[in-house]
C-alpha positions in Angstrom: -8.2 -17.2 -2.1 -5.4 -19.7 -1.2 -2.0 -19.0 0.2 0.7 -21.5 0.4 3.5 -21.4 3.2 6.7 -23.2 1.9 6.6 -25.1 5.3 3.4 -26.3 5.5 2.0 -29.6 3.7 0.6 -28.5 0.3 -3.1 -29.7 -1.1 -3.1 -31.1 -4.8 -6.1 -31.2 -7.2 -8.1 -33.6 -9.6 -8.1 -32.3 -12.8 -7.5 -40.1 -26.9 -10.5 -40.9 -28.5 -10.9 -40.7 -32.4 -11.4 -37.7 -35.2 -14.7 -37.3 -35.5 -16.9 -36.7 -38.6 -19.7 -34.2 -39.9 -22.9 -34.7 -40.5 -25.6 -32.2 -41.4 -28.3 -32.4 -39.3 -31.6 -29.9 -39.1 -33.0 -29.4 -35.5 -36.2 -28.2 -35.1 -36.4 -25.0 -33.2 -35.9 -21.1 -33.8 -32.3 -19.8 -36.0 -29.5 -19.5 -33.6 -28.1 -16.1 -32.7 -25.0 -14.4 -34.1 -22.8 -14.9 -30.9 -19.4 -15.9 -31.6 -16.5 -15.5 -29.8 -14.0 -12.9 -30.8 -10.9 -11.4 -30.4 -10.3 -7.7 -30.0 -12.2 -6.8 -33.2 -15.0 -3.9 -32.8 -15.4 -1.7 -29.9 -15.6 -2.9 -26.4 -19.1 -2.3 -24.6 -18.8 -0.3 -21.1 -21.4 -3.6 -20.1 -19.6 -6.8 -20.2 -23.3 -8.4 -20.7 -23.4 -9.9 -23.3 -19.6 -9.6 -24.6 -18.4 -12.2 -27.2 -15.9 -14.5 -25.4 -12.3 -13.9 -26.3 -10.2 -16.8 -25.3 -11.6 -19.7 -28.2 -11.2 -19.4 -31.9 -13.7 -17.9 -32.9 -17.2 -19.6 -33.8 -19.4 -17.1 -36.0 -21.0 -19.6 -38.1 -23.5 -21.0 -36.0 -25.8 -22.7 -37.8 -27.6 -26.3 -36.9 -25.0 -28.4 -38.2 -23.2 -31.4 -36.0 -20.0 -33.0 -35.8 -20.3 -36.9 -34.4 -17.6 -37.8 -32.0 -16.4 -41.7 -30.9 -15.1 -42.2 -27.7 -14.4 -45.5 -26.0 -17.0 -46.6 -28.1 -19.8 -44.1 -27.3 -20.8 -41.7 -30.2 -21.3 -38.0 -29.4 -23.3 -35.3 -31.6 -21.6 -31.7 -30.8 -22.5 -28.2 -32.4 -20.5 -25.3 -32.0 -22.3 -23.7 -29.2 -22.1 -26.4 -27.3 -18.1 -27.0 -27.5 -18.1 -23.8 -26.3 -20.0 -23.5 -23.5 -18.1 -26.9 -22.8 -14.9 -24.9 -23.0 -16.0 -22.3 -20.7 -17.1 -24.8 -17.9 -13.9 -27.3 -18.1 -11.8 -23.8 -17.7 -13.3 -22.4 -14.9 -14.5 -26.1 -13.4 -17.9 -24.7 -12.0 -20.0 -21.8 -13.7 -23.2 -20.6 -12.7 -26.1 -21.5 -15.9 -27.4 -18.1 -15.8 -23.7 -16.6 -15.8 -23.0 -19.1 -19.1 -25.9 -18.0 -20.7 -25.3 -14.4 -20.7 -21.8 -14.3 -21.6 -22.1 -17.0 -24.3 -25.2 -17.1 -25.6 -25.8 -13.1 -25.0 -29.2 -13.8 -22.7 -30.1 -16.0 -25.2 -31.7 -18.5 -22.2 -34.1 -20.5 -24.4 -30.8 -21.6 -27.1 -28.3 -22.1 -23.8 -31.0 -24.7 -22.1 -31.6 -26.3 -25.1 -27.7 -27.2 -25.4 -27.0 -27.7 -21.9 -29.9 -30.5 -22.2 -27.9 -31.9 -25.0 -24.8 -31.9 -23.0 -26.8 -33.3 -19.9 -28.2 -35.9 -22.0 -24.8 -37.0 -23.5 -23.5 -37.3 -19.8 -20.7 -34.5 -21.0 -21.7 -32.2 -18.0 -23.6 -32.6 -14.9 -26.3 -29.8 -12.8 -25.7 -29.2 -9.3 -28.7 -26.7 -7.6 -27.0 -24.6 -4.3 -29.6 -24.2 -2.1 -29.1 -20.1 -0.1 -30.8 -18.6 2.5 -32.9 -16.2 1.9 -32.2 -16.1 -1.6 -33.4 -18.3 -5.1 -31.7 -21.3 -5.3 -28.8 -21.6 -8.0 -28.0 -23.7 -10.9 -24.4 -24.9 -11.4 -22.5 -27.1 -13.9 -19.3 -28.8 -14.3 -18.2 -31.3 -16.8 -18.3 -34.8 -16.7 -15.1 -37.2 -17.0 -16.6 -37.9 -20.2 -17.0 -34.0 -21.0 -13.4 -33.5 -20.6 -11.8 -36.3 -22.4 -14.2 -34.8 -25.4 -13.1 -31.4 -25.0 -9.7 -32.5 -25.1 -10.4 -34.3 -28.3 -12.0 -31.3 -30.1 -9.3 -29.4 -29.5 -11.1 -26.0 -28.2 -9.0 -24.7 -25.9 -5.9 -22.7 -26.5 -2.5 -24.4 -26.3 -1.2 -25.0 -22.4 -4.9 -24.5 -21.1 -5.8 -27.0 -18.7 -9.2 -28.4 -18.4 -11.1 -29.3 -14.8 -14.3 -31.5 -14.1 -16.1 -32.5 -10.9 -17.5 -29.9 -8.8 -15.3 -28.3 -5.8 -16.8 -28.9 -2.1 -19.3 -26.9 -1.4 -18.0 -24.5 1.0 -15.9 -22.8 -2.2 -18.3 -23.6 -4.8 -19.9 -20.3 -4.9 -17.3 -18.5 -4.6 -15.2 -20.5 -7.7 -18.3 -19.8 -9.8 -18.4 -16.2 -9.6 -14.8 -16.3 -10.6 -16.3 -16.4 -14.5 -17.7 -12.5 -14.0 -14.4 -11.5 -12.6 -12.6 -12.7 -15.6 -15.1 -11.4 -17.8 -14.4 -7.6 -16.0 -11.0 -8.7 -16.2 -11.3 -9.3 -20.2 -12.9 -5.6 -20.9 -10.4 -3.9 -19.4 -7.7 -5.5 -21.3 -9.4 -5.6 -24.7 -10.2 -1.9 -23.9 -6.1 -1.3 -23.9 -5.9 -3.3 -26.9 -4.7 -6.3 -25.3 -6.0 -10.0 -26.2 -6.5 -12.6 -23.4 -5.0 -15.8 -23.9 -5.1 -18.2 -21.3 -6.2 -18.7 -17.3 -4.7 -20.6 -14.6 -6.9 -21.4 -11.2 -5.2 -21.1 -7.8 -5.1 -24.9 -7.4 -3.0 -25.1 -10.9 -0.1 -22.5 -9.8 -0.5 -24.6 -6.2 1.1 -27.8 -8.3 3.6 -25.5 -9.3 4.4 -24.4 -6.4 4.7 -27.9 -4.7 6.6 -29.5 -7.3 9.3 -26.4 -6.6 8.6 -27.2 -2.9 9.6 -31.0 -3.6 12.7 -30.1 -6.0 14.0 -27.8 -3.0 13.4 -29.8 0.3 16.9 -31.2 0.7 18.3 -27.3 0.4 19.2 -25.5 3.3 16.4 -23.0 4.2 18.3 -20.1 3.1 18.6 -21.7 -0.2 15.8 -23.3 -0.3 13.3 -19.5 0.1 15.5 -18.0 -2.8 14.9 -21.0 -5.0 11.4 -20.6 -4.2 10.7 -16.8 -4.8 12.5 -17.5 -8.3 10.2 -19.9 -8.6 7.2 -17.9 -7.8 8.6 -14.9 -9.7 8.8 -17.6 -12.6 4.8 -18.2 -12.3 4.4 -15.0 -11.6 3.7 -14.9 -8.1 5.5 -13.1 -5.3 6.7 -14.3 -2.3 6.1 -11.9 1.3 8.7 -13.4 3.9 7.6 -17.5 3.7 4.4 -17.3 2.2 3.7 -17.3 -1.6 -0.3 -15.9 -1.7 -1.9 -17.6 -4.9 -4.9 -15.6 -6.7 -8.2 -17.0 -7.7 -7.5 -16.5 -11.3 -4.2 -16.0 -13.2 -4.8 -14.4 -16.3 -2.5 -14.4 -19.2 -2.6 -12.0 -22.0 -0.8 -10.4 -24.9 -0.6 -6.6 -24.7 -0.9 -3.9 -27.3 2.5 -3.9 -27.5 2.8 -7.7 -28.1 4.2 -8.2 -24.7 3.2 -11.5 -22.7 1.7 -10.6 -19.6 -0.4 -11.9 -16.4 -2.7 -10.5 -14.0 -3.2 -12.3 -10.5 -7.0 -11.4 -9.7 -8.7 -12.0 -6.6 -12.3 -12.2 -5.5 -12.5 -10.8 -2.1 -15.4 -11.9 0.2 -17.0 -10.8 3.4 -15.3 -13.8 5.4 -11.9 -12.9 4.5 -10.1 -11.3 7.5 -8.9 -7.6 6.8 -4.9 -8.8 7.3 -5.8 -11.1 4.7 -7.4 -8.6 2.6 -4.3 -6.1 2.9 -1.5 -9.0 2.2 -3.7 -9.9 -1.1 -3.5 -6.3 -1.7 0.5 -5.9 -1.0 0.8 -8.7 -3.1 -0.4 -6.9 -6.4 -3.5 -8.8 -7.0 -6.3 -6.9 -8.7 -9.0 -6.9 -6.5 -12.7 -8.0 -7.1 -15.6 -7.8 -4.9 -19.2 -8.4 -5.0 -21.5 -5.2 -4.5 -22.2 -6.0 -1.4 -18.6 -6.6 0.0 -17.0 -3.1 -1.6 -17.4 -1.1 1.0 -15.8 -3.3 3.9 -12.4 -4.0 1.3 -12.1 -0.6 0.7 -12.4 0.1 4.2 -9.9 -2.6 5.2 -7.2 -1.2 2.7 -7.6 2.1 3.8 -7.5 1.6 7.7 -3.9 0.4 6.4 -3.0 3.0 4.1 -3.4 1.3 1.0 -5.1 2.9 -1.8 -6.5 0.5 -4.7 -9.4 0.3 -6.4 -12.3 -2.6 -5.9 -14.0 -3.6 -8.9 -17.5 -4.7 -8.3 -18.9 -8.0 -10.0 
C-alpha cells in the first residue's frame, strides 16, 4: 500500500520482566480442541480455512495448564492458545476476531472468545468495533503496551520478528486487518511447495530500513545516493524504479524446499487504487491479492497495460 520517494520526507511508526512459574489450574468448560501450530508436516488442504499456523513453535499440547508471569509488579496467567493468539495479533498489529478464530482456533469460536475475554480482562489486548455502511460491524483486536511486553517475555516469536501494538488510523484499519488472510493464502502455497515460513515484515518496518538508508546517504551526490539506495532496496528484497522504492503491504521471509532463504512481497490491492498504482506494484514484482469483489478491476488494469499477472482472491 505504501510507496516511498527518495526525495520526499519519510514517515516512521511506533512500535524485561521476570521469568514465569508454571502452575496447574483447571478451568471450567469443555475440553480444548487440538489446534497447535505446525510447520510443513502433513498434507496441505486446498482451502486455507482451519489451517494450522506455521510461524510459531508448535504448541500441540493444548491442556488447561496456565503459566503465571510477573511484569512491573503485575501478575498475568496465560495458557498456550492465548499466547498463540497474542503472537499473531502482535505480528500483524490488527486482526479480525473472526479471522483469528478461524485460523488459530479452527473455527472454535467459543474457545476463541473465552481466550479473548481473559486477555482483555488482564489488559493484554483491546477490541474495537468498526461500523461499515450496508455491512455488519467488524470486531478487531490489537495488543496493548502491556501485551506487547508480555509477548516479548514469553519469547513466542521467531528471532528477528517485530511485534506491534495499538490500532492504526481508521482509514487503513480494515485494509491492514485483511493482510492476515493474504498471509495465510501465501503460506498455503509456500508449504505446498515444501517451504517453511519464517517471519514477516509489514510496510512500516520496511519503511524504517529505507528511512535509515536515506539519512545515511543524505550528503552524497545524487547519482551516488541513488545507487546507494538501490543497493539497500535490493538487500531488503525490494526494487527501485526511477527514484521510487515501492513497499509491499507485507514481506514474507521463508525457507524454500532447497534450504534457501527467500522473500516474497505481497500486496493487497483495493478498489481505491488507481490503475497506474496497480501496474506499478505489479512491475515491482509483488504477488498481487484482492478481495473477491475487486479482482476483476485489478485484472483489467493489468491487461490494459499488457501485463499478465495472476491475481489471488481472499
